[in-house]
N, C-alpha and C positions, 0 to 999 in steps of 0.2 A: 542128267548132265553126263556127257561123255567123259571118260578119264582117256587122255592122249600121253602117248610114250613120246620121246622125242624123236623117235623113229618115224611114228605115225604123224607127227605134226608136220614133218619135212615133206609129206604129200601135199599139204596144202600151201603151196607157195605162189599161188594165183598164176600160175604159167599155164598156158595151153588149156584156158577155159576151166582149170581149176580153182576152187573157192581159195581167198587168202587168209590165213589164219596166224595171227601172233599171238604168243604167249607172255605174260608179264606177272611176277610173282605168284605164279603158281596158277593163275587162270588164264584161257584161252579164248581170245576175241575174234569175231570174225569182223575183217576189216574190208573185205570184197566190194562193199558198195561204195568206198571211199574213193573220190577222184584223186585222192593224194596218195593213194595205195596203187595207181594203175600197174598190172602185171606183177602185183606183188612186190613191188618196191616203192619205197619213201624217200624221195629227195636223194636218191644214190647211197644214202648211209645205212638204210635199214630193209631188211628183206624178210618177207613173210615165210611162214615154215617153220620158226625157230623161237627160241626164248630171248627176249629183249630184254630182260631185266638188268643185265649188266650194261648193254649199250644206252640204254635210256639215263642212265646216270650222267651223261655228258651232252644230252640233248637240250638246246636251247629253248625246250618248253618243259612244262611240267610232266613228269613221267606218267601221271595219271591220265594222261590224255588219252589211252586206250579205253579207260572205263565208259566213254562215250560211245563205244561200239557193242555190239549184242555180245553178251557174255554166252558161249557155247559150251564150256567144258573146263575141266582141270588138267593140269600137267603134272603128270605122275613123276614121283622124286625116282631117281635112280642111284 
């Protein structure tokens, strides 16, 4: 499993044909195939290429929704 730094994770923002990855509670998920994450953006509120742990606290759905996507790595503590 790949270990991502926050800088590396930013590269996977879903734009320009890049994959869309999102981190949650230290785990990195690939959300690229979801129509809900078109161009690395979800509902104009959340953006791929970053840690969404704090943002998902206020989401209208359960935060563990990311666990439905393929787990591809871990986010390194900095």
